[in-house]
OpenMM code with the backbone's topology and positions (N, CA, C; nanometers):
from openmm import Vec3, app, unit

residues = "UNK UNK UNK UNK UNK UNK UNK UNK UNK UNK UNK UNK UNK UNK UNK UNK UNK UNK UNK UNK UNK UNK UNK UNK UNK UNK UNK UNK UNK UNK UNK UNK UNK UNK UNK UNK UNK UNK UNK UNK UNK UNK UNK UNK UNK UNK UNK UNK UNK UNK UNK UNK UNK UNK UNK UNK UNK UNK UNK UNK UNK UNK UNK UNK UNK UNK UNK UNK UNK UNK UNK UNK UNK UNK UNK UNK UNK UNK UNK UNK UNK UNK UNK UNK UNK UNK UNK UNK UNK UNK".split()
positions = [
    Vec3(14.6453, -2.7409, 6.2396),
    Vec3(14.5968, -2.7857, 6.1248),
    Vec3(14.5005, -2.6727, 6.0517),
    Vec3(14.4283, -2.5905, 6.1227),
    Vec3(14.3399, -2.4969, 6.0743),
    Vec3(14.4221, -2.4170, 6.0261),
    Vec3(14.5569, -2.3567, 6.0759),
    Vec3(14.6220, -2.2551, 6.0312),
    Vec3(14.6762, -2.2867, 5.9019),
    Vec3(14.7166, -2.4050, 5.8882),
    Vec3(14.7454, -2.4521, 5.7174),
    Vec3(14.6348, -2.4688, 5.6298),
    Vec3(14.5243, -2.5305, 5.6655),
    Vec3(14.4185, -2.5857, 5.5801),
    Vec3(14.3253, -2.4711, 5.5760),
    Vec3(14.2736, -2.3682, 5.6793),
    Vec3(14.1892, -2.3005, 5.6655),
    Vec3(14.0798, -2.3522, 5.7289),
    Vec3(13.9466, -2.2591, 5.7209),
    Vec3(13.8320, -2.2563, 5.7758),
    Vec3(13.7526, -2.2960, 5.6831),
    Vec3(13.6625, -2.4162, 5.7006),
    Vec3(13.5634, -2.4772, 5.5859),
    Vec3(13.4708, -2.3637, 5.5815),
    Vec3(13.4006, -2.3501, 5.4314),
    Vec3(13.2898, -2.2577, 5.4249),
    Vec3(13.1518, -2.2891, 5.4595),
    Vec3(13.0916, -2.2033, 5.4834),
    Vec3(12.9468, -2.2213, 5.5482),
    Vec3(12.8913, -2.3391, 5.4636),
    Vec3(12.8923, -2.3682, 5.3718),
    Vec3(12.8285, -2.4324, 5.2307),
    Vec3(12.9025, -2.5843, 5.2697),
    Vec3(13.0517, -2.5802, 5.2867),
    Vec3(13.0800, -2.7321, 5.3240),
    Vec3(13.0566, -2.7569, 5.4384),
    Vec3(13.0633, -2.6780, 5.5648),
    Vec3(13.0237, -2.7131, 5.6857),
    Vec3(12.8871, -2.7720, 5.6937),
    Vec3(12.7848, -2.7151, 5.6195),
    Vec3(12.6459, -2.7530, 5.6418),
    Vec3(12.6240, -2.8763, 5.5480),
    Vec3(12.7028, -2.9409, 5.4795),
    Vec3(12.6864, -3.0485, 5.3923),
    Vec3(12.6758, -3.1888, 5.4952),
    Vec3(12.6930, -3.2112, 5.6271),
    Vec3(12.6693, -3.2765, 5.7007),
    Vec3(12.5087, -3.2980, 5.7657),
    Vec3(12.4341, -3.4125, 5.7437),
    Vec3(12.3021, -3.3969, 5.7911),
    Vec3(12.2671, -3.5516, 5.8780),
    Vec3(12.1763, -3.5486, 5.9716),
    Vec3(12.1670, -3.6429, 6.0452),
    Vec3(12.0493, -3.7319, 5.9734),
    Vec3(11.9756, -3.7007, 5.8442),
    Vec3(11.8754, -3.7455, 5.7853),
    Vec3(11.8755, -3.7397, 5.6486),
    Vec3(11.7906, -3.8117, 5.5814),
    Vec3(11.7768, -3.7989, 5.4115),
    Vec3(11.6747, -3.7030, 5.4065),
    Vec3(11.7407, -3.5823, 5.3342),
    Vec3(11.6501, -3.4794, 5.2894),
    Vec3(11.6046, -3.4989, 5.1539),
    Vec3(11.5147, -3.4031, 5.0990),
    Vec3(11.4567, -3.4690, 4.9617),
    Vec3(11.5487, -3.4973, 4.8641),
    Vec3(11.6726, -3.4136, 4.8323),
    Vec3(11.7666, -3.4113, 4.7443),
    Vec3(11.8555, -3.5516, 4.7659),
    Vec3(11.8900, -3.5999, 4.9064),
    Vec3(11.9275, -3.7233, 4.9597),
    Vec3(11.8506, -3.8520, 4.8878),
    Vec3(11.6976, -3.8114, 4.9088),
    Vec3(11.5929, -3.9308, 4.8807),
    Vec3(11.6202, -3.9723, 4.7355),
    Vec3(11.5849, -3.8203, 4.6596),
    Vec3(11.5963, -3.8648, 4.5229),
    Vec3(11.7205, -3.9368, 4.4464),
    Vec3(11.8391, -3.8999, 4.5083),
    Vec3(11.9436, -3.9378, 4.4663),
    Vec3(11.9716, -4.1125, 4.4845),
    Vec3(11.9291, -4.1330, 4.6160),
    Vec3(11.9415, -4.2674, 4.6730),
    Vec3(11.8519, -4.3599, 4.5709),
    Vec3(11.7210, -4.3133, 4.5423),
    Vec3(11.6314, -4.3889, 4.4807),
    Vec3(11.6749, -4.4018, 4.3430),
    Vec3(11.7568, -4.3101, 4.2762),
    Vec3(11.7986, -4.3092, 4.1462),
    Vec3(11.9180, -4.4044, 4.1000),
    Vec3(11.9738, -4.4413, 4.2528),
    Vec3(12.0987, -4.5137, 4.2351),
    Vec3(12.0913, -4.6601, 4.2183),
    Vec3(12.1810, -4.7201, 4.1342),
    Vec3(12.1648, -4.8508, 4.1350),
    Vec3(12.3036, -4.9308, 4.2137),
    Vec3(12.3655, -4.8354, 4.2857),
    Vec3(12.4715, -4.9267, 4.3514),
    Vec3(12.4832, -4.8296, 4.4799),
    Vec3(12.4904, -4.9138, 4.6197),
    Vec3(12.5195, -4.8311, 4.7372),
    Vec3(12.6092, -4.9121, 4.8107),
    Vec3(12.6985, -4.8782, 4.9272),
    Vec3(12.7765, -4.9438, 5.0171),
    Vec3(12.7227, -4.9375, 5.1458),
    Vec3(12.6905, -5.0561, 5.1956),
    Vec3(12.6294, -5.0483, 5.3514),
    Vec3(12.7316, -5.0636, 5.4367),
    Vec3(12.7508, -4.9628, 5.5180),
    Vec3(12.8589, -4.9584, 5.6271),
    Vec3(12.8129, -4.9899, 5.7408),
    Vec3(12.8868, -5.1222, 5.8158),
    Vec3(12.8392, -5.1509, 5.9763),
    Vec3(12.9813, -5.1416, 6.0344),
    Vec3(12.9242, -5.1621, 6.1561),
    Vec3(13.0270, -5.1888, 6.2742),
    Vec3(13.0195, -5.2988, 6.3335),
    Vec3(13.1130, -5.4043, 6.3678),
    Vec3(13.1084, -5.5472, 6.4118),
    Vec3(13.1375, -5.4871, 6.5698),
    Vec3(13.1181, -5.6215, 6.6461),
    Vec3(13.1025, -5.6205, 6.8045),
    Vec3(13.2692, -5.5715, 6.8277),
    Vec3(13.3970, -5.6215, 6.7442),
    Vec3(13.5103, -5.5641, 6.7923),
    Vec3(13.5457, -5.4010, 6.7404),
    Vec3(13.4324, -5.3527, 6.6735),
    Vec3(13.4391, -5.2091, 6.6076),
    Vec3(13.5149, -5.1832, 6.4926),
    Vec3(13.5409, -5.3047, 6.4358),
    Vec3(13.5954, -5.3200, 6.2987),
    Vec3(13.4797, -5.2415, 6.1869),
    Vec3(13.5035, -5.1732, 6.0861),
    Vec3(13.4213, -5.1548, 5.9966),
    Vec3(13.3860, -5.2740, 5.8736),
    Vec3(13.2660, -5.2923, 5.8336),
    Vec3(13.2270, -5.3650, 5.7391),
    Vec3(13.1716, -5.2992, 5.6223),
    Vec3(13.2039, -5.3039, 5.5158),
    Vec3(13.1382, -5.2527, 5.4005),
    Vec3(13.0858, -5.3706, 5.2808),
    Vec3(12.9487, -5.3494, 5.2611),
    Vec3(12.8976, -5.4336, 5.1896),
    Vec3(12.8386, -5.3648, 5.0928),
    Vec3(12.8882, -5.4100, 4.9460),
    Vec3(12.8314, -5.3411, 4.8276),
    Vec3(12.7037, -5.4151, 4.7605),
    Vec3(12.6026, -5.3339, 4.7465),
    Vec3(12.4758, -5.3787, 4.6983),
    Vec3(12.4223, -5.3180, 4.5521),
    Vec3(12.4108, -5.3703, 4.4653),
    Vec3(12.3381, -5.3197, 4.3538),
    Vec3(12.2119, -5.3900, 4.2696),
    Vec3(12.1592, -5.3063, 4.1800),
    Vec3(12.0490, -5.3738, 4.1501),
    Vec3(11.9967, -5.2786, 4.0513),
    Vec3(11.9073, -5.2999, 3.9534),
    Vec3(11.8530, -5.1598, 3.8604),
    Vec3(11.8154, -5.0628, 3.9585),
    Vec3(11.8345, -4.9209, 3.8852),
    Vec3(11.8110, -4.8294, 3.9651),
    Vec3(11.6522, -4.8305, 4.0472),
    Vec3(11.6358, -4.7913, 4.1567),
    Vec3(11.5117, -4.7836, 4.2218),
    Vec3(11.4776, -4.8957, 4.3111),
    Vec3(11.6337, -4.9889, 4.3166),
    Vec3(11.6273, -5.1077, 4.4541),
    Vec3(11.5933, -5.0372, 4.5806),
    Vec3(11.6547, -4.9210, 4.5852),
    Vec3(11.6630, -4.8793, 4.7367),
    Vec3(11.5592, -4.7972, 4.7690),
    Vec3(11.4665, -4.7802, 4.8584),
    Vec3(11.3667, -4.7006, 4.8772),
    Vec3(11.3777, -4.6189, 5.0282),
    Vec3(11.3378, -4.4855, 5.0416),
    Vec3(11.3829, -4.4166, 5.1560),
    Vec3(11.2251, -4.4340, 5.2007),
    Vec3(11.2186, -4.4980, 5.3125),
    Vec3(11.0763, -4.5395, 5.3816),
    Vec3(11.0621, -4.3747, 5.4504),
    Vec3(11.1722, -4.3139, 5.5291),
    Vec3(11.1379, -4.1871, 5.5923),
    Vec3(11.2617, -4.1247, 5.5965),
    Vec3(11.2644, -4.0255, 5.6617),
    Vec3(11.4268, -3.9378, 5.6971),
    Vec3(11.5112, -3.9972, 5.7231),
    Vec3(11.4946, -4.1085, 5.8034),
    Vec3(11.6053, -4.1710, 5.8703),
    Vec3(11.6236, -4.3167, 5.8669),
    Vec3(11.5288, -4.3725, 5.7608),
    Vec3(11.5079, -4.5109, 5.7358),
    Vec3(11.5189, -4.5591, 5.5710),
    Vec3(11.6169, -4.6487, 5.5434),
    Vec3(11.6246, -4.7160, 5.4089),
    Vec3(11.5746, -4.8594, 5.3970),
    Vec3(11.4891, -4.8977, 5.2903),
    Vec3(11.4717, -5.0262, 5.2954),
    Vec3(11.5500, -5.0851, 5.1615),
    Vec3(11.6208, -5.1679, 5.1918),
    Vec3(11.7663, -5.2362, 5.0763),
    Vec3(11.7267, -5.3795, 5.0906),
    Vec3(11.6990, -5.4178, 4.9554),
    Vec3(11.6309, -5.5695, 4.9502),
    Vec3(11.7605, -5.6500, 4.9764),
    Vec3(11.7488, -5.7961, 5.0160),
    Vec3(11.8629, -5.8744, 5.0274),
    Vec3(11.8583, -5.9507, 4.9240),
    Vec3(11.9755, -5.9884, 4.8715),
    Vec3(11.9705, -6.0695, 4.7545),
    Vec3(12.0966, -6.1997, 4.7758),
    Vec3(12.0856, -6.2912, 4.6780),
    Vec3(12.1505, -6.3838, 4.7019),
    Vec3(12.3141, -6.3676, 4.7050),
    Vec3(12.3901, -6.3865, 4.7772),
    Vec3(12.5238, -6.3587, 4.7812),
    Vec3(12.5935, -6.4549, 4.8476),
    Vec3(12.7207, -6.4335, 4.9236),
    Vec3(12.8062, -6.5296, 5.0084),
    Vec3(12.7458, -6.5919, 5.1076),
    Vec3(12.6226, -6.5308, 5.1706),
    Vec3(12.5789, -6.5821, 5.2859),
    Vec3(12.6407, -6.5701, 5.4120),
    Vec3(12.7077, -6.4476, 5.4341),
    Vec3(12.7874, -6.4326, 5.5334),
    Vec3(12.6948, -6.3423, 5.6506),
    Vec3(12.6277, -6.2638, 5.6068),
    Vec3(12.5112, -6.1801, 5.6844),
    Vec3(12.5889, -6.0922, 5.7790),
    Vec3(12.7012, -6.0785, 5.7578),
    Vec3(12.7851, -5.9587, 5.8454),
    Vec3(12.6731, -5.8608, 5.8786),
    Vec3(12.6476, -5.8005, 5.7561),
    Vec3(12.5832, -5.6403, 5.7766),
    Vec3(12.4555, -5.6737, 5.8904),
    Vec3(12.3738, -5.7702, 5.8477),
    Vec3(12.2548, -5.8020, 5.9303),
    Vec3(12.3010, -5.8417, 6.0987),
    Vec3(12.4246, -5.9245, 6.1087),
    Vec3(12.4598, -5.9398, 6.2280),
    Vec3(12.5003, -5.8074, 6.3081),
    Vec3(12.5597, -5.7124, 6.2344),
    Vec3(12.6202, -5.5822, 6.2976),
    Vec3(12.4917, -5.4914, 6.3181),
    Vec3(12.3985, -5.4780, 6.2213),
    Vec3(12.2798, -5.4195, 6.2684),
    Vec3(12.1897, -5.4514, 6.3892),
    Vec3(12.1653, -5.5899, 6.4092),
    Vec3(12.1155, -5.6462, 6.5067),
    Vec3(12.2237, -5.6190, 6.6431),
    Vec3(12.3331, -5.6291, 6.6297),
    Vec3(12.4195, -5.6196, 6.7490),
    Vec3(12.4021, -5.4735, 6.8118),
    Vec3(12.3941, -5.3448, 6.7032),
    Vec3(12.3731, -5.2437, 6.7630),
    Vec3(12.2419, -5.1906, 6.7329),
    Vec3(12.1745, -5.2792, 6.7367),
    Vec3(11.9863, -5.2145, 6.7013),
    Vec3(11.9641, -5.1192, 6.8043),
    Vec3(11.8810, -5.0503, 6.7953),
    Vec3(11.7941, -4.9935, 6.8915),
    Vec3(11.6560, -5.0450, 6.9066),
    Vec3(11.6297, -5.1531, 6.8442),
    Vec3(11.5328, -5.2272, 6.8501),
    Vec3(11.4490, -5.1970, 6.7365),
    Vec3(11.4593, -5.1230, 6.6386),
    Vec3(11.3938, -5.0851, 6.5104),
    Vec3(11.4260, -5.1996, 6.4170),
    Vec3(11.5289, -5.2848, 6.4074),
    Vec3(11.5482, -5.4002, 6.3418),
    Vec3(11.4549, -5.4791, 6.3404),
] * unit.nanometer
topology = app.Topology()
chain = topology.addChain("A")
for resn in residues:
    res = topology.addResidue(resn, chain)
    for name in ("N", "CA", "C"):
        topology.addAtom(name, app.Element.getBySymbol(name[0]), res)
């Protein structure tokens, strides 16, 4: 596949990070919409849209977001998935 597509540039390769840097934090905190992706016990992906006026998501530290819970469908899929795969920080 690399013979056909080619090698990504250094800039493209370096865009994957394991934390929220200052640029990410500013973008997240100015957003009015996010999608939370979690994994269920059977490995299926669950996507949960969250929205509110800009500033509703806060970056606590480079690896932690604070996203408020709002009234919704009461399924709590994301919470259950987070607790299932938690390292004890939830």
